[in-house]
Each structure stands twice: as C-alpha cells, then as structure tokens.
C-alpha positions in Angstrom: 57.0 18.9 -296.9 60.4 17.8 -295.5 59.0 18.2 -292.0 56.1 15.8 -292.7 58.3 13.1 -294.3 61.6 13.5 -292.3 61.0 15.1 -288.9 57.6 13.4 -288.4 58.9 9.9 -288.8 62.0 10.7 -286.7 59.7 11.9 -284.0 57.6 8.8 -283.9 60.7 6.5 -284.1 62.3 8.4 -281.2 59.1 8.0 -279.1 59.1 4.2 -279.6 62.8 3.8 -279.0 62.7 6.0 -275.9 59.5 4.3 -274.6 61.0 0.8 -274.9 64.2 1.9 -273.1 62.3 3.7 -270.3 59.9 0.8 -269.9 62.0 -0.7 -267.1 61.2 2.4 -265.0 57.5 2.2 -265.9 57.6 5.6 -267.7 54.3 5.9 -269.6 54.6 6.2 -273.4 52.3 9.3 -273.4 54.8 11.1 -271.2 57.6 10.1 -273.7 55.5 11.4 -276.6 54.8 14.7 -274.9 58.5 15.1 -274.1 59.5 14.2 -277.7 57.0 16.7 -279.1 58.3 19.5 -276.8 61.9 18.5 -277.7 61.3 18.6 -281.5 59.2 21.8 -281.2 60.0 25.5 -281.6 61.2 26.2 -278.0 64.0 23.5 -278.0 65.4 22.0 -281.2 63.1 24.0 -283.4 62.8 21.1 -285.9 59.1 21.6 -286.4 57.3 24.9 -285.8 53.6 24.1 -285.2 51.1 26.6 -283.8 47.9 25.7 -285.6 45.5 25.1 -282.7 42.5 24.6 -285.0 44.3 21.8 -286.9 45.5 20.3 -283.6 42.0 20.3 -282.3 40.6 18.5 -285.4 43.4 15.9 -285.4 43.1 15.4 -281.7 39.3 14.9 -282.0 39.8 12.1 -284.6 42.4 10.5 -282.3 40.0 10.7 -279.4 37.3 9.0 -281.3 39.5 5.9 -281.7 40.7 6.1 -278.1 37.2 6.2 -276.7 36.0 3.4 -279.1 38.8 1.2 -277.8 37.9 2.1 -274.3 34.4 0.9 -274.7 35.5 -2.1 -276.8 37.8 -3.3 -274.0 35.3 -2.8 -271.2 33.9 -6.3 -270.6 30.3 -6.7 -269.4 31.3 -9.1 -266.7 34.0 -6.8 -265.4 31.6 -3.9 -265.5 28.9 -5.8 -263.6 31.2 -6.6 -260.7 32.1 -2.9 -260.2 29.2 -1.2 -261.9 28.2 0.9 -258.9 31.5 2.4 -257.8 33.1 2.5 -261.3 30.0 3.7 -263.1 29.3 6.2 -260.3 32.8 7.6 -260.4 32.6 7.8 -264.2 29.4 9.9 -264.1 28.6 11.7 -260.9 32.2 11.3 -259.8 33.3 13.4 -262.7 30.7 16.0 -261.9 31.8 16.0 -258.2 35.4 16.6 -259.3 34.4 19.5 -261.5 32.1 21.0 -258.8 34.8 20.8 -256.1 37.5 22.2 -258.5 35.1 25.1 -259.5 34.2 25.7 -255.9 37.8 26.2 -254.8 39.0 28.2 -257.9 36.0 30.5 -258.0 34.7 30.6 -254.5 38.0 30.6 -252.5 40.7 31.7 -254.9 38.4 34.2 -256.8 39.5 33.2 -260.3 37.1 34.5 -263.0 33.8 32.6 -263.5 34.6 31.7 -267.1 38.1 30.4 -266.4 37.0 28.5 -263.3 34.2 26.6 -265.0 36.2 25.8 -268.1 39.2 24.5 -266.1 36.9 22.5 -263.8 35.1 20.6 -266.6 38.1 20.2 -268.9 40.3 18.5 -266.3 37.6 16.4 -264.6 38.3 13.0 -266.1 41.1 10.5 -265.4 43.2 8.7 -268.0 43.3 4.9 -268.3 46.4 4.7 -270.5 48.5 6.7 -268.1 47.3 4.8 -265.0 47.8 1.3 -266.3 51.0 1.9 -268.3 52.5 3.0 -264.9 50.9 0.1 -263.0 51.8 -2.6 -265.5 54.5 -4.0 -263.2 52.1 -4.1 -260.2 49.4 -6.6 -259.4 46.4 -5.0 -257.6 43.4 -6.7 -256.0 41.1 -7.6 -258.9 38.1 -5.5 -257.7 40.2 -2.4 -257.1 42.0 -2.8 -260.5 38.6 -3.3 -262.3 37.1 -0.3 -260.6 39.9 2.0 -261.7 40.0 0.5 -265.2 36.3 0.8 -265.8 36.2 4.3 -264.3 39.2 5.5 -266.4 37.8 4.0 -269.6 34.2 5.2 -269.1 34.6 8.7 -267.5 35.9 10.6 -270.6 32.5 11.0 -272.3 31.1 12.9 -269.3 34.0 15.3 -269.3 33.7 15.8 -273.1 30.0 16.4 -272.6 30.4 19.0 -269.9 33.2 20.7 -271.8 31.1 21.0 -275.0 28.2 22.4 -273.1 30.3 24.9 -271.2 32.2 26.1 -274.3 29.0 26.4 -276.3 27.3 28.3 -273.4 30.1 30.9 -273.1 30.4 31.1 -276.9 26.7 32.1 -277.2 27.2 34.7 -274.5 24.0 36.2 -273.2 21.9 34.3 -275.7 22.3 31.0 -273.8 19.7 30.8 -271.1 20.2 28.3 -268.2 17.3 26.1 -269.3 18.8 25.9 -272.9 22.1 24.8 -271.4 20.2 22.1 -269.3 18.3 20.9 -272.3 21.4 20.7 -274.4 23.1 18.7 -271.7 20.2 16.3 -271.4 19.9 15.9 -275.1 23.5 15.0 -275.5 23.5 12.7 -272.5 20.3 10.8 -273.3 20.4 10.6 -277.1 24.1 9.7 -277.5 24.0 6.3 -275.6 20.8 5.3 -277.5 22.4 6.2 -280.8 25.6 4.4 -279.9 23.7 1.3 -278.9 21.8 1.1 -282.1 24.9 1.9 -284.1 26.8 -0.9 -282.4 24.1 -3.4 -283.1 24.1 -2.2 -286.7 27.9 -2.8 -286.9 27.4 -6.3 -285.6 24.7 -7.1 -288.2 26.8 -5.7 -291.0 30.0 -7.6 -290.0 28.1 -10.9 -289.7 26.5 -10.5 -293.1 29.6 -9.6 -295.2 31.9 -12.3 -296.3 34.8 -10.6 -298.2 37.7 -12.7 -299.3 40.2 -10.1 -298.2 40.3 -9.6 -294.4 41.7 -6.1 -294.9 38.2 -5.0 -295.9 37.1 -5.5 -292.2 39.6 -2.9 -291.1 38.6 -0.4 -293.6 34.9 -1.0 -292.7 35.7 -0.6 -289.0 37.5 2.7 -289.7 34.7 4.1 -291.7 31.9 3.0 -289.4 33.6 4.4 -286.2 34.0 7.8 -287.9 30.5 7.7 -289.3 29.0 7.0 -285.9 30.8 10.0 -284.5 29.9 12.3 -287.4 26.2 11.3 -287.5 25.9 11.8 -283.7 27.4 15.2 -284.0 25.1 16.0 -286.9 22.1 15.6 -284.7 23.9 17.5 -281.9 24.3 14.5 -279.6 27.7 13.6 -278.1 29.7 11.8 -280.7 32.3 10.8 -278.2 29.7 9.1 -275.9 28.0 7.4 -278.9 31.3 6.0 -280.1 32.2 4.7 -276.6 28.8 2.9 -276.3 29.1 1.5 -279.8 32.5 0.1 -278.8 31.1 -1.4 -275.7 28.3 -3.2 -277.7 30.8 -4.5 -280.2 33.3 -5.7 -277.6 30.7 -7.7 -275.7 29.3 -9.7 -278.6 30.8 -12.2 -281.0 31.1 -11.3 -284.7 33.0 -12.3 -287.7 36.8 -11.6 -287.6 36.5 -10.2 -284.0 40.1 -11.0 -283.1 41.4 -9.1 -286.1 39.2 -6.1 -285.4 40.3 -6.2 -281.8 44.0 -6.0 -282.8 43.2 -3.3 -285.3 41.3 -1.2 -282.8 44.0 -1.6 -280.2 46.7 -0.6 -282.7 44.6 2.5 -283.7 44.2 3.5 -280.1 48.0 3.2 -279.4 48.9 5.2 -282.6 46.2 7.8 -281.8 47.6 8.2 -278.2 51.2 8.6 -279.3 50.4 10.8 -282.3 48.1 13.0 -280.3 50.5 13.6 -277.4 53.4 14.2 -279.8 51.3 16.8 -281.6 50.3 18.4 -278.3 53.9 18.6 -277.3 54.7 20.4 -280.6 51.8 22.8 -279.9 53.2 23.8 -276.5 55.7 26.6 -276.1 57.3 26.1 -272.7 58.5 29.8 -272.5 54.8 30.7 -272.1 54.7 28.8 -268.8 56.6 31.6 -267.1 53.2 33.4 -266.7 51.1 30.4 -265.8 53.3 28.0 -263.8 52.1 29.3 -260.4 48.4 28.9 -261.4 49.3 25.5 -262.9 50.7 24.2 -259.6 47.7 25.6 -257.8 45.3 23.8 -260.2 47.2 20.5 -259.8 47.1 20.8 -256.0 43.4 21.6 -255.9 42.6 18.8 -258.3 44.8 16.2 -256.5 44.3 17.0 -252.8 40.8 18.4 -252.8 38.6 17.6 -255.9 39.7 14.0 -256.4 39.4 13.0 -252.7 36.0 14.7 -252.5 34.8 12.8 -255.6 36.1 9.4 -254.4 34.9 9.8 -250.8 31.4 11.1 -251.6 31.0 9.1 -254.8 31.6 5.7 -253.0 29.7 6.3 -249.8 27.9 3.2 -248.5 29.6 0.9 -251.1 31.8 -1.1 -248.6 35.1 0.0 -250.1 38.0 -0.1 -247.6 39.9 3.1 -246.7 43.1 1.7 -248.2 41.3 1.2 -251.6 39.8 4.7 -251.4 43.2 6.3 -250.7 44.7 4.5 -253.6 41.8 5.4 -255.9 42.3 9.1 -254.9 46.0 9.0 -255.8 45.3 7.0 -259.0 43.3 9.8 -260.6 45.9 10.6 -263.2 45.1 13.2 -265.9 46.1 12.5 -269.5 45.0 12.6 -273.1 41.4 13.8 -272.8 42.0 17.0 -270.7 44.7 18.2 -273.1 42.4 17.6 -276.1 39.5 19.4 -274.4 41.8 22.2 -273.5 42.0 23.1 -277.3 38.2 23.6 -277.4 38.0 27.2 -275.9 40.7 28.5 -278.3 39.1 26.8 -281.2 35.8 28.5 -280.3 37.6 31.9 -280.4 37.5 32.5 -276.6 40.0 35.0 -275.2 41.1 32.7 -272.4 41.8 29.8 -274.8 45.6 29.9 -274.8 45.8 30.3 -271.0 43.4 27.4 -270.5 45.5 25.2 -272.8 48.8 26.1 -271.0 47.3 25.6 -267.6 45.8 22.3 -268.3 48.9 21.0 -270.1 51.1 22.0 -267.2 48.7 20.4 -264.6 48.5 17.2 -266.6 52.3 17.1 -266.9 52.6 17.5 -263.1 50.0 14.7 -262.6 51.9 12.2 -264.8 55.3 13.1 -263.3 54.3 13.3 -259.6 51.4 10.9 -259.3 52.7 8.6 -262.0 56.1 8.2 -260.5 54.8 7.4 -257.1 51.8 5.3 -257.9 53.6 2.0 -257.5 55.2 3.2 -254.3 51.7 4.1 -252.9 50.4 0.7 -253.8 53.2 -1.1 -252.0 53.0 1.2 -249.0 49.3 0.4 -248.6 50.0 -3.3 -249.0 48.0 -3.6 -252.2 50.6 -4.5 -254.7 52.4 -7.8 -255.5 54.8 -8.7 -258.4 52.8 -8.8 -261.7 52.6 -12.0 -263.6 54.7 -11.9 -266.8 52.8 -11.8 -270.1 52.9 -15.0 -272.1 55.8 -15.3 -274.4 53.7 -17.4 -276.8 50.0 -16.9 -277.7 47.4 -18.0 -280.2 44.8 -16.0 -282.0 41.5 -17.2 -283.4 40.7 -15.6 -286.8 37.1 -16.2 -287.7 35.6 -15.6 -291.2 32.2 -16.9 -290.3 29.8 -16.2 -287.4 31.0 -18.1 -284.3 30.7 -17.8 -280.6 34.1 -19.5 -280.0 36.9 -17.6 -278.4 40.4 -18.1 -276.9 40.9 -17.4 -273.2 44.2 -17.2 -271.3 43.9 -18.3 -267.7 46.8 -17.6 -265.3 47.1 -20.4 -262.7 47.9 -19.4 -259.1 51.2 -19.9 -257.5 53.6 -20.8 -256.0 55.5 -21.2 -259.2 56.1 -24.8 -260.1 53.6 -26.3 -257.7 52.1 -29.5 -259.2 48.4 -29.3 -260.0 45.8 -31.7 -261.4 46.2 -33.6 -264.7 44.3 -32.2 -267.7 42.3 -35.5 -267.9 41.0 -34.8 -264.3 39.5 -31.4 -265.2 35.8 -30.8 -265.8 35.8 -28.3 -268.6 32.6 -27.3 -270.3 31.5 -29.5 -273.3 33.2 -28.3 -276.5 36.2 -26.7 -274.7 39.8 -27.7 -275.2 43.1 -26.7 -273.9 45.2 -25.6 -276.9 48.4 -24.2 -275.4 50.3 -24.1 -272.1 53.0 -21.5 -271.6 55.4 -22.3 -268.8 58.0 -19.5 -268.5 60.0 -19.6 -271.8 58.7 -23.1 -272.5 55.8 -24.3 -274.6 54.1 -27.4 -273.2 52.0 -29.5 -275.6 48.7 -30.3 -273.7 47.9 -34.0 -273.3 45.5 -35.8 -271.0 48.4 -36.9 -268.8 50.0 -33.4 -268.6 50.0 -32.0 -265.0 49.3 -28.3 -264.8 51.8 -26.3 -262.6 51.7 -23.1 -260.6 52.0 -20.0 -262.8 51.2 -21.8 -266.0 49.4 -19.7 -268.5 46.7 -21.9 -270.1 45.0 -21.0 -273.4 41.6 -22.6 -273.9 39.3 -22.7 -276.9 35.7 -22.5 -275.8 32.4 -20.7 -276.3 32.3 -17.1 -275.1 29.4 -17.8 -272.8 31.4 -20.5 -271.0 34.4 -18.3 -270.1 33.5 -18.1 -266.4 33.0 -21.8 -266.2 36.3 -22.5 -268.0 38.1 -20.3 -265.5 36.4 -21.9 -262.5 37.1 -25.4 -263.9 40.8 -24.6 -264.1 41.3 -22.6 -260.9 39.2 -24.5 -258.4 40.7 -28.0 -258.9 44.1 -26.5 -258.9 43.6 -24.7 -255.6 41.9 -27.8 -254.0 44.3 -30.3 -255.5 45.8 -32.6 -252.7 49.1 -31.4 -251.5 50.6 -34.9 -250.9 51.8 -35.2 -254.4 53.1 -31.7 -254.3 55.0 -32.4 -251.2 56.5 -35.6 -252.8 57.4 -33.7 -255.9 59.2 -31.0 -253.9 61.0 -33.7 -251.9 62.1 -35.4 -255.1 
C-alpha cells in the first residue's frame, strides 16, 4: 500500500520535474517516464518491484484507448484532406509494408523463427506521434511534410494493433486456425470497427447536444464512460476496439458540440496522463539485467527496422505522389517507435506464449534505441536537409470558448508571418467573414487590445471568434492582406 501512495506519486512528480528541466534539450517526456520507471524499479533503486505483465497489459490497454481517441480527436478533416493519400497510405499499407519488410529480413535472411519474426514485425510496425512531435517541437517544418507525419503517426496505430491481435490469436489457436479464418478475422475487425466507431461518434454528438447538466464536470464523466464503452462494445463483437475508438474520436473532433473546448482539454489531459503513466509502468516492468541475452538481437531489430523496413515502406508507399526526395528521407528517419509497440509487446506473454518475455524485451530495447538515436538526431537531420526553421513561440496568453448550448462558434489562433515587427494592415481594413471578430492579439509578452485602428504586426498571434466553417476564410483574410500590404509604410516605420 505504501508503494501506491508514496512511491507512485514520487515517480510521477519526478517524471514531470525531469521533463520540464530536460525540455531545453527536446528530450521527450515518454523517454523520461521510461527512465524513471527503470530507475524506481527492481534492477536499480528497487523502490517498486513490479512483474505482473497481465496487469500491465490491462492498464496499458486502457491507456491506449485514451491515447488513440485523442489521436483521432486531434486529426482535423482539413489537414487529413490535404495529405490524405500519403498519410493515409502510410498509416495503412505503409504499416503493412513495414511489417512485411521486417519479417522478410528476420525470417528469410536472418533465419529467426517464424513465430518470433511475425510477432516482432507486426508489433513494431507503427510510428509514435507523441515521441516525434515532442522532439520536433522546437523546429518548424514545411506544413505539408509536418501534416503528413502527424496524420500518419496519429492514424497508423490501429493497423498495428489489428495485425498484432490477429497474429497473436492465430498462434494462440495453433493448428486450429486456418489461413482463411485468419483472413476473415482480419477483414471483420478492419471493416466493422470503422463503421462501429463512426456510428458511436455520431451517437456521442447527439447525446452531448441533448444533455444540459448544470455541472460541467458531468461532461467529463460522460466522455470517460462513452470512450470506454465504445472500446468494450467493439471488442464484445470481436471488432477492433482501438480502431473504433480512433474513428469515434475523429468524428467528435471534426464536429461542433456542447462544451467541446472543455472536452478537448479533458481528452488531451487524459492522453498525456495515459502516456506518462503507461511508460512509467512499462519502465517498472523491465528488468535491464535480462537485456544481456537479447541486446544483440535488439540492435539487429532496430537496424532492420530503421534502415530497411521504414525506407521500403516510405519509398514504395509514396510512389507517384510527387513527394521530394528530401521529404522522403526525413519521413524515413522520422519513423520513431513509441508507446504502441511496447503495449503490443505485452500481448504474446498475456496470451501465454513461450516467446512472450523475449518479444517484450526485444521490442522495448529497440524502441529505446529508436527514441535515443533517431530522437536525438531528428532536429539535426531536419536542419541538414534544409527543412527546419526556428519554431514560433506558443502564445503566452490565450482564450477558451466554453459552450453550454449547441453552437458552431469557435476560437482560432492565426500566426501572422514575419519578419517580426513588420507593420501590416489595420484591423478595419480586413475583410473578415460576417459574424467574425478579433478578440485578442498576443505580441511577444504583450497583450494588445484589438481596435479598428490597430495595425497588425509580423509574428502577431491573433485570436478570432468565428464560425467553424469559416476557419479557412478567416485565415485567408488575415494572411493575404498582411502579405500583400504595401511596403512603403513598412519602410517609413523602419526608418523612423
């Protein structure tokens, strides 16, 4: 009991303090959580002995539900449309190509066992959005490249989960599982889950817009219950609960509903807590002394995945899409592994498979190498390829729109282009959509009260209240006049 109430909180506090301190070096919080778990675990400080892989699997599954829901919730329809083909392709057939290439090398060339090769190939086939963007948060990539990586990383986990579940169930059944049954199981999970998730998401929207509780906390409880219910109901009919939850999150995130801003903050917080808690738990579950027997295979797995499987998936998966070679090289190196492979690595052991512990240790070791090696050099690669620029700072002040009735109004933050301090048009000269209003201007550490006579400046961060459907028009109304604004006044201003 003391472990839960003393060591557990100490572990979480240590993760946050270390993550804040290491933020200047762009160290991802998931790596900090992993390290803290290992440090507090049995092989180092021995403050918490934890070896229950079944409990870890159950807790990690729950955490993964919230992580995938947030991944779908934060994937915007407009963003997805602009990169639908490359990102959607890499999130589906790209994952399958990664798994196929990994399996081909491990089994066909290195002659690892069939069971071990297939399980490793499917388990470690997806990339991790949290790891990638926590490392790149100080870099500014071309928008299309960034969107492609973001959507792929957010959307490719369900495919990896699906392939892993099918593979584990197939090996668990042994000779009873015929190839056509495996194919039918895969098709059932892949086809039914998105449909179930879509209808569930629409149902959540209907329910949120019909309820009018006085206490806004009820919406958070309702969100929690509905997300878990969607996962559980999908699993009950043997569909992919993870894929259903992701699709439901996508539907919710792309439609207005009552108290959306509050649910957005709640979902984001749940995802962060799930990520940190899950990685800390996985760190506790690892016994580094066991790596003495798998570290060579772990390095081989990392090398095959990074220098063979990922390049094959990116190159073949984006053929004929007009993506430049620089962007492709960066996409190859940006295929960081993270939360999902480690969670999926607990599945074989939970199913009672003999190779379960070796699979977990190998995947954990390869993920650790991915975060350390690729993660520490991702910013350098972006700069070397000429793709990165200094990232705009986040606004020091912001507004939130809390709605307790159906509304399609939303708040948008628009980053104006540089150079910093360049004088732009007056607010009264802008042609914003009807019903739109500028509510806040953040200029460095200063808050500027918007008036009709106020001139916008380069690097201003402008908050606008407008209808959700007008977001693109709002951005165009702010950016185009600013870029085209006559430079004579700018020159005079600089001279003064």
